[in-house]
Each structure stands twice: as structure tokens, then as C-alpha cells.
N, C-alpha and C positions, 0 to 999 in steps of 0.2 A: 681594680681599675674601674670607673664605671663606663657602661654601655648607650649609644643614643637610641634614645626609644626611638618606636618606630610613631609615626604620625597615629595620632589617638583622640578619643571626641570622651572627655570626662562628662559624664549627665547625672542627674540626680543628685548631686552634691550641693551644699552651699558654696556661693563665691564671693568672696571679701571683696567688693568695691571701693571708690574713695568716699562712697554716702552709707555703706552697710552691704549687708546680703544680698544676693538676688538668687534665680535659679537656673538661671541660663544655662547652657552647657558651656564647656571652655575645651578648646581643639588646640592642640600643640601638633607642629610641623615644622621640622627644619630646624629644631632650636629655639623657634619663638612660640609667641600664644599667634594663633592664627583664625581663619574664618571656615568653615566649610564641613565637609562630611569627612569620617575616620573612624576604623576601627573602636566602637565603646567600648568604653568601663563604667559599668552602674557603680553609683558611689555612694547609694541612698546612707543615711547615717553619718556621711565625712563633712566637713568645711575643709575648703581648699584656701591658702592664706599666700599670698604674697613670700617669696622666701625672704629669710631675714638676713640682714646688710652689716656686720661687725666693722666698724672702722676701727677696734681698738682689742686687737685678738692679742693675747698672750699666749706664750710656750709653756709648758709645765716642767720646771727642772728641766731633766736632758732630755724632757719626751721625744723622739723624733716627731718630723714633718708629719708622717704618714699618718701616725698615730692621733699630732691634731687633727688634722683632715677628716678623720674617720669621726672625732668626738664632735669636731663641729657641724658634720652633716647628718649626727644623729638630732641635733640640737632645732635643725632644722634651719640652719645655717647656707646660704648660697653665695658668699661673696664675703673674704673676710680679711681684712689689713692686719699681717703678723709685725708689732711691733719687737725693733730692736736695737739694742742701744750702740751708740757710738757714745764714747768715754772716756775722760781721764784716769777714772780709778781701775779700768783693765779687766783682768778675767774676763766673761761673757762678756762684757760691751764693750771691749776692747776693739779698737778698728781693725785688729787680728779675726779676732769670731766674727764681726760682721759682716769681713769680707766673704768670711768662710761658709758663715749662716747663706749669702747670696748667692752664691756658687750652688750649695746644698739647694736652695730654695730652685733655684733656674733647673737644677735637673727632675727635681721633686713635680715643677707645675707639669712638665709633659704628662706626669700619670695621676695628676690631682681632680679630686671628687669636685672638689669646693673649687670655686674661684679665689684661687688665692694670692696675696699680693703683699706686699712687704712697706711696712711703716719705719721711718729710721725715727730714733730720740737720739737726739743730738744735744751732749752737753754746752753749754752757750760760752764756757771757754776752751773751744778745744781749735784754738787758733790755727795751730799750726798745723792742723789737718784737713785744709779747708782745702789744697788741691787734690788731694788722695776722696776727701769726699765727695768732692763734685765727677771724679770720675768715675768712683764707683757706682753713683745715683744715675750717672747718663750710661755706663756699659749695662748694669743688669735693671735697666728702666724702672728706679726705683721712682713711685706716685706720688709721697705726701711724707713730710717733715714736719717732727715735733721737737721743739725747743724745751729745754729740763735747764735751770738755775740749780745745778745741783751744789754750789759752792754757799747759795744763800739761804740751805736749807740749814737751821742753826740745831736742830735734830739729828742732823747725821753723825751714823758714828763710824770712824776712820781708824784703821787701822796707823799704828806708827810710821808705817811708810809713806800710808796717804796723805798723812799730818803735813810732812815737807812737799807734798807734791801739789797739795792745796795752798798752801802758803804762797807758795811762787806763784798762782797762778793767779791768785785773788789779788797780787801785787799789779801784777795785768790788766787788772780790771776795765783800763782806759782803752783798750784794745780789740774789747769785743764788741762796740757798736759799730763801728768800722768789718769785723768780721761777720759780722748781722747783715749788716748791708751789702755786701761783697755777695751774699749766697741770696739776698731777695734778690738781686740784679741777675743772678744768675736762675733762679727758680721761675723768674718771669720766661726767661727766654726758653727755658727747658718745660715751664707750664708743667711745674711743680707746685702741689697745694701744702702748705706750710701751716704752722699754729705753733701751741705751747702746749705743754703739761702740768699741772699742778699748778699753776700761779698763785702764792702766797695773798696777794691784796692786788687793791684796782689800778698801783703804780705799776707792778710789773707787767702786768694786761698791757696797759696801755703804749708800757713802750716796745715790747714787741708786736702791739699792732700798727702803731707809728713804722714797725721796720719790716711790714708786709707778713708776718706770722698771724692770719687773721684769724684761725679757729682757735677756740679755747675747751681746752680738754681736762674732762676730770677737775675745777677752778678749786681752790682747798680753803677761797674765803668769798663769802656772798658780793662783797666789793667786784673780787674781780670778775665775777658775772655778770654783774652790774655795768659794768666798763665795757665788756663785750658786746652789750647789747644793747648799750649808748653810742657802739664804734657798728650795728649793724652785724655784726659779727656771729657764727656761728655758735651755741656753747651746746655741748656735748658732755653729757655726765652717764656716771658707771650707773647699771640697772643695779647694784646694791644697795643703791642707795633709798627704791623703791621697794625693794623688794624684804631688806635687813637692813634699814636705815643705821642702828645702831652697831653693826658690823662695819659699816663703808668707812672708809679713812677720812678722817677728818669730821667725825658723826659729831654735832656739839658745838664747833666751828663754823661747818662749812655750811654751802646752800646744801637746803634739802629738797630734793626734788619735786616731793610732795607739796611743795612752795609753789618751784619756781614752773613747775607743767600748768598746773591752772593758770597759772599769770604767763603764760604765752613766753616765758625765758628759758627754754628748752628744745633743742632743735633735733634732738638724738640722742638716743641712748646705746651704752657701747658694754662690752662684757666684763673688760678689763680683765681677764682669766679666769671668769666663771659663765660660759656659754651658756650654760642651763639657765640663767636667771633673766636672758632677753626676752625669752616668750614669756615666761614665770610674771615678769614686770608689766609686759603691756597686755596677757589676762587680769593683773589683780588692777589697774588702771582702770580697764573697761569695767570690773566686776564692783567696783567700787564709786564708778558712778564720775571721776574725776575726767575721763575724754569715754565719748563713744569707740567700741571696736575699731573703728576703722581709724580713727584718730590716733589712739593708743600704738593701732601696729603699724602704724606709716613712721612712728619714732624709730621703728625699729627694722623698717624696710625703706619705703620711698624717700625718708626725712635725711637717713645718712649717707646716702648712694648721691645724692643730691649735694651736701656737704663736701664730697671729696670727685663731682665731678660726671657722675656715670649716670645717663638720663635714659639709659634703657632697660633699667627694671627698677621694682618697686610695685608697679600696682600690673593688676592681671590684664590688660587688653590686650586688642592685636595690634603688632609690631615691636611689642617687647621683649623682651627676652624670656623663655620658660623657664622660671625660678619659682618654684613653688614650694608649698609644705601641706600635706595632706592630713588631718588630725581629725580621729575618730571623737564625732564629739558627747559620745555619753562619757568616755575615761577621761577625754582631755588628751591622750598619748599620742604622739607624732608617730603617724601610718609610713610614710614616705616622705622624701624630700627630693628634689626633681631641681639641677641646678643646668642651664643653658640645654635642657633638652635631654639630661642625660638622668636616670636615677640614680641618685649618690646614695641613701641608704633606704633600706626597706624592712621596717617592723616583722618581724618575721609571723608573729602576731596576728597580722593582716593579710597575709602573703597573698589568699585566693582570693582577695575583693581588686588585687593589683592586674587581672587577667582580662583583655578583653571577650566580650561578648562575642556574637553575631550581628556582624558589623554592615553596615549598606555599601561597603565594598566588597563582600564575597565572604570568606570562610574567616573561622575563628585564629587567628592571630595573637601570638603572646609576647610579651614584653622581653624585652633581650636583656638577658643580665650579665 
């Protein structure tokens, strides 16, 4: 469990703002960026950047939420939405599995390092589960839902028992619009953000946009991204498309972030299961001259936070949450991560740098661990 840091004043480091770096001290108090004096930590040779916000994280196989939490913190991620399926295919994506996951998350969140939230991947043909879905969303405070049309994916590999279920659901396709409209109305009342994942074309994206699913995540076609932009809807792309485009799903047919980002057609980047790629993508965009570092970093901090309605994080200014990444400038290594004023990760190679010196309020006071 992370522990709330004492009031601190970070000096000697470069602090990333909206237009670039400054050398102004950064004061942290009561979990927020603040002003005034506090025991100091001198950090020459380090850069302080806003905490990373990942609005589409994934667990790896049977990895526990605790293991995911530690992994995210070590990669500078301070807020994350973990995707959980809600699908007719069963297994780990069955409604029963989703209910178990939500219960586990509710217990883990009390001890979480990262501000860990849940995002549901809801199949568009889950009409019979509407009541249960809404009940669980309300009970567990789920804040976002992405729709996935798995039945429209002709490349989907189905087991023999799944083929019969899929065939029956396809025959009920005319029930899907009413189901989605019912959810859209409920989501408006409950203040739930919704969108779609993996839109195959512009027509698919437009249909969902008309029913209130505004966020376009990992579109599989350039046309889907273009339609989302025409609707002024956020377009969110996997960071892998920046760091390793040939390894990104849909490479060769889907939108290339290296084209969409300079054109202003990408609102945020997500890990989609590879949290280490978020920071790598932002730094690569800056090194290659596609964007200045402040703009590139905003794709993994302030802008994804805004996509899901969080206005209290993403920039290192007074009044914002004390979410930050401390980076060793020469090596590019993450030295520490802070989420909500709590040290959630500290690299042992830089442990000595994170102790306060003689501060303006009296004797040496060491950070809680």
C-alpha cells in the first residue's frame, strides 16, 4: 500500500508545463499541487512530468489486480481504466466473470496504488443482459463502457458451441438498436461515458455515434476515425501504433497514428495491454519532431483524462491532483511515480534522491514509505 507523502517542495528539476519545461519549484501538499514552503527535495538532473492516464488498460491472462497495479505504477501510470468484457462468448468475458471482477476491484481499490477504475467492453448483442448490466454499473460505479460488435467480425474464430449462439444472435439483429438506445438513455442519467472499440468502418462508427457512443477507441479503419472526427468525437489510438506500427493490430489497413497525430486526428493514446509503450510513444513523438514534448505528453496525460471527464489531473499546476512522474534525464528511467500525493513506485537506483533536505520549516523530514 502506498503512503501519503509529507508536504514537499521539489527543486532543481525541470517541470513540464503546457508550453515546455520550467525550473520553478513544485510544491505538493494534501494530495494536490499547491503553493508555499515545505521540506525540500533537490532533484538536479531530473524531469517532472504529469502522471500518465491510461483509459484502456488490460490485465495479462490471470494476473491479479495487485500485479497490474504495481506494473502500471512502475510505468508512470497514475490513473487507469481496466477493460473487462461483457460478452455472449462466455469464459473470462461472461457476465458472471465480469461481476466477479467488479467485486474484486471494489476490494482492491481500497489498497490500490494507482487510481484504478473499470471500463466494460459490452458486446452489441447482449440484449438479454440489459437489466443486469445496468444494475452492476450502478452498484460498482463503473464510469465507462465501450461497445464491441464481435458478430460483425468475419475473422472471429468460434468454437462449435459458440457458432450456434452466434447464429441465433445474428437473427435478432433488429433488437440491437433498441438495446443500445436504452443504454444510451440510462448512461445519460448515470453520467456514464460510452464509445466503441475496433470500429471496422465509418458506417459502424456513425451508427454508434448516433446512439450516444461518442468515444472511438482503436478504430480498425481510417474511415472510422474520419467519421469520428466529423462528429467531433474523440479518437483514441493504441500507443503500439507509434512505437511499433507493424506489430499493431490492423497494421496496413487501419489508421496509422504517425499520420493522424500530425493532422490533429488523435485525441489520446492508450496502452491496450502494453503500459510500457505509453511513455515510449510520447518520447518518440517528441524526438522525431512530430510534436513538442508538452503536446506529445498531453496525449498520455491531460487529454485522455478529459476524454473520460476528469479535469483535476494532467497538468502540474496548483489545484490539480499531485500525480507525477519523476524521470532521470540522462538515462530516461522512471525514478518515481506519485498518484494523488502518494509515492506509488520508487526505483531503488534513485532512492537517495527522494529524501528531503534541510527545509524552510525545520529539520530533515524523510518521505513516508
